[in-house]
N, C-alpha and C positions, 0 to 999 in steps of 0.2 A: 948514516947516522944522523946528518944535519937535518933530513926530510920530517915533516910532521906526520905523527902516528895517530891513527883512528882511535877514538877511546873506546876501550873495552868495558862493556857492562858486566856485572856480576852474574855468575850462572844463574842464581837464584831469581835475578830480576827478570830474566830472559824468558824463563818459564812461566813466570807469573803473568808476564804479557801476552804470552801465547795463549794462555788458559782465557784471559779476558776477551781476546778477540775471537775465540771459539765460540764463546757464550753469546757474543753479540751478534755472530752469524746465524747461530741456531735461533736467537730470538727474533731477528728479520724473517727468518724463513717460516716460523710459526705464524708470525703476523700476516704474511702474504696467503698462508694456508687458511686463515680464519675467515669464515664466510661474513659478508657485509649484513648490516641490519636489514629485516624484512621489508621496511618502508623504502630505503634506498635502492634495494634490489627490485623491488616492485616498479618504481618510478622509472628506473632505467629500462626496464623490460618494456613497460608501456610506451616509452619514449622511443624506444627502437621499432617497435611494432607499428606505432603510429607512422613513423618515417618511412617504413617500407610499404605500408598500405597506401600512403598517400602518392609516393613515387610510382606505384604500379597501379593507381587508380584509373579505370576506364573513362573515357569521355562522357558517357551518358550518365554517370554518377558523380560528376563533379558539381559543386555549389555554382560556380559561374556559369555553366550550362543551364541549370535550373533557373536562375535569376534572368538570364537572356530569354530563356522560354516564356517565363511568367510576363517579361515586359511585352513581347510580340503578342501574347494572348491579350493583354492588357489593351495594348495598342488597337488590335483589330476589334476588340468589344467596343472601345470608345468611338472608333471610326464607323462601326456598323449603325451606332445611334446618331452620331454627330453629322454624317454625311447626308442621310435621308432627311435630317432636320431641316436643311436649307430650304426645303420645298414647304414648309410650314408657313411662311410668309405669303407665298403665292397661293397656298390652298385658303388661307383667312382672307386674302384679298378677293378670291373669287366669289366668296358669298354676296358681299355687297355690291360687286360688279353685276352680278346675274340680277340680283335684286333691283337695281336701279335700270338695269337694260330692260328688264320686263316691266318696269314701272313706267318707262317713257312710253311704252305702247298704251296703257291705261290712260296716261295724260293726254296723249293725242286724241284718243277717243273723247275723254272728258271735255277738251277744248272744242271739239266737234259739236258736241251735245250743247254745250253752253252758248256756242256760236249760233247754232241753229235756234235754240231758245230765245237769244237776245233779240235776232233778227223777226222771229213770228210775234213774241211777246203776246201771246194768246192766254196765259194764265194756265195752261195746262200743267207746268212745271210748279206750280203753287209757289212761285216766287216772282216779285215784282221786277222791273228791268234794272232797278239799281242793283238789287241782289244779284241777278244773273250777271251783270257786267262784273261786278267784283268777284264772283266766282269763276269766270272766265279768266280774269286777270291774275287770281291766284294760280290757277292750275297752269297758265302760260308760263309763270315764274317758276313755278315747280318743275315743269319740263325742261326748261332752261337750265335750272341748276343740276338737274338728274343727267341731262345730255353733258354737261360740262364735267360731272363727276366721273361719268363712264370713260369719256374720252381723256382727261386731263388728270384726274385723280385729285387728291387732297381735300375732297369733299365728300360729305355723306358716308364716312368710313371706308371710303376707297382710298388706299394708300398710293397706288400706282395705277394710272390710267391706261387704257388699251393702246392709245397712240404710242406709247412706248414700249410695248411688249408683244402686240398681236399683229403680225403683218397682214393676215387675211382680213382682219378687221379694218385695217387702214386700206386695203385694196376696195373693199365694199364703199367705205365712207368717202375716199377722196379720188380714186381713180375714175376716169371716164367710164361711162357704160351703166346699165342697169341689171346687175347679176341675180337680183332677186326676182325678176321675172321669168316666166317660162321660156319666152325666147329672148335671151338677153341682148341680141342683135336689134331688136325693136323697141326703142325707147320713146317713140313718139307718144303725144299726149293730145289727142284729138279733142276739140271743143274747149280747149283751155286757152281763153284770149290772153296773150302775152305771156304765157307759160307754156308753150308749147315744147321747150327744149330743157325743161327743168330736170327730167330725169337723165339726161345724157352727161351731166357733170359730177355723177355720184351722190351717195345718199346724204352726205353733209350739205351739199349745196341745196339739195331738195328740202332737207330740214329747215334750213335758213329761209328759204322761201316761204315754208309753211308757217315760221315764226312772224315773218313780214305779213303775211296775209291776215293773220289773226290780229295784228297790231292794227292794221287798217279796218277791220271790221270792229274791233273796239272804238276806234277814232270816229267811226261814221255812225254807229248805232248806239253806243253806250251814252247815258245822260251824263251831264256835267259833275254831278255828285260822284258818281262812280269813278270818273277819271281823276278827280282830284284826292280821292280817299287813299289814305297809305296802304291800307290792308283791310281785310275782312275777318271778321270773328268767325272761325271755321267752326268752332264747337256750336255757336248758334246757328251757323249755316247748315250744319249737319243734321241737327234737331227740329230746326223749321219752327221754332218755338213762337216766334213773332207772328206766323203766317198760318199755323195749322189750325187754328180755331176761326180764321177769319171768313166771313160771310162773302168776301169779296171774290172767292173762288168758287162759290156754290154753282153758279151759270158761267159757263165760259164759252167763246164762240171764236172760232177761227176767222182769219182775213185772207180771202182769195189775193188781195193785193200783195199783202206781205209773203204768202206762199210763193207767188210769182218770183219775189226778189231772190229767192234761193238759187233760182236758174239764171237770173238777169245779171246778178252782181258777180263780176268774175271772180272776186277774192272771197265771197262767200262760198261759191261754187268749188273753188280750190280747196277751201278748209274742209268742207264737207266730204269731197272725194277722197281725203286721206282717211276716212273712218275706216274704211276696207281696202284702201288703194295702195299706192307705191309707199308712201310714208309708212303706213303700218306693216306692210309686207317686207320693206327694208329693214326696219327695226327688229322686225322678227326674225330676219336671217342673221343680223348680228348678234341676237340672243342664242340661236342655235351655235353659232360659232363660240361663244363663251361657254356653252355646255360642253362642246367638243374640246375646247381648252381644259376645262376643269377634268374631263376623263383622260386627258393626256397626262395632266400632272399628277393624278392620283395614280394612274398605272405606271408611271415612272417612278413614283416614290414606292410603290408596292414591289415592282421588280427590283429596284435597288435595295429595299429592306431584306427581301427574301435572299438576294445574292450574297449580300455581306453576312448575314446571319448563317448562310450556309458555309461560306468560308470560315467564319469564327468557329463553328461547331466542328468542321473538317480540321482545323489546326489543333483545336483541343484534342480531338479523338486521335488523330494521326501523329502530331509532332508530340504533344506533351504526353498523352498517354502510352501510345504505341510505341514510340521511339524512345522515350525517356522513362516515365514511371514503370511501365510493364517490364522493359529490359532490365532496369535496375532491380525490380523485385526478383526476377528470374535469376540475375546473376546473384543477387545476395542469397537467394535459397540455395543455389549451387555451391556458394562458398561456405554455407552452414554445413553442408554435406561433406565438403572437403575438411572443414576442420574437425568436425565429428569422427571422421575416419583417422585424421592425424593423431587425435587425442587418444583414440582407442588401440592405435598402433605404437603409441608411445611406451618405452620400457621403463615404466616407473619403479619396477622391482629393482632396478640397479642404481636408480639415482638416489642422491642424498635427500634427507627430509626437507632441507631448506630448498632444494630445487623443486622437489614436488609441491611444496607449499606456494612456490612462486607461480607454478603452472595453473593451480587451482584458483589461487587469488585473480588471475587474469580472467577468468571466467566468471568471477563473482560480481554481482551488481555494484554500482557505486553507493555511497552512503545516502545520496539524495534520490536514488531510484527506487520505485517500488520494490518489494520483495516478494510480490506474488508472482508466479510464473505458471499461471494457468494450471494450478493444482499440483505441479511438480516440485519434488522437495528439492531444496539446495544441496549440493555435496558437502559433505562435512570435511573440516579441515584435517590434515593427516599431521599427527604429531610424531 
């Protein structure tokens, strides 16, 4: 009797609470069965489909693979242009080099001509002795400048001299022997007093000997006025305006004594022998070496360009088109057929209208896409 007793509710109150609880359970059940709004259901469906597609996406259809392939194609494209371009400087340098190398031969013969006219001084060249000496001095300096430009560079538009790039040229210029002769083992020079061995020490030694001989001819036969003048007006020299109408050269007569000097003076004889001799032939050999060097550079550039462009087009055709693009298109076409078959086999007649509406909305274009489907009508929404 002393224990506490559980409070008892009236019978009417208990029945009332039971009814309220039953109504709440029914309301929750109805809310669970109620369909979600169309927008929310569509978003959840799209998200689920996108996650499944991305998880099962094949390697050749991934964005990362396409970015890497595009980077490789771009790199090969740049390489196919930039790598052969390294030969541009050498090709550009060959033009002034061969020009000055050929010009050396012309200047050697010009020096021979003016040296002969300076010694004879008979008026047949229609120039007086002073003009002839000035012209010889001018062509000798031009020859030295051209030779220095060909060998050392940094002059007359020659950026890199042959001494720093052409081993064959250096062999001819600086090694012992006379490879420009038909018999390279015979370098003798008979009849050249004091210069019998000039051909045995290479072309550069022979060329320096030629410069020295011309200087001695100038010192011995040129008048003082020509030796002291700084330069010659070549425009006036080429046109001969000061002597063209002169009656001084109407009647000219040679001198046997001066003609004999051409053979008796060893320096004059050595200079004249260069007109078609070892100096001229040696410089001609170096010119042929430069022609061969130009051909090698152009051939190498051509081969490299064709090879790299072949690699570039092969990569585009094989890797980018065949392995990636074409395979992706074929897989996408197959997936379209699978999706079409799946949709056709779908039992839409037993589904609710909301479910059918979600399925149809999945295949409808987005609001920002074009609604033209190549003449095909869009499916109507099912109410």
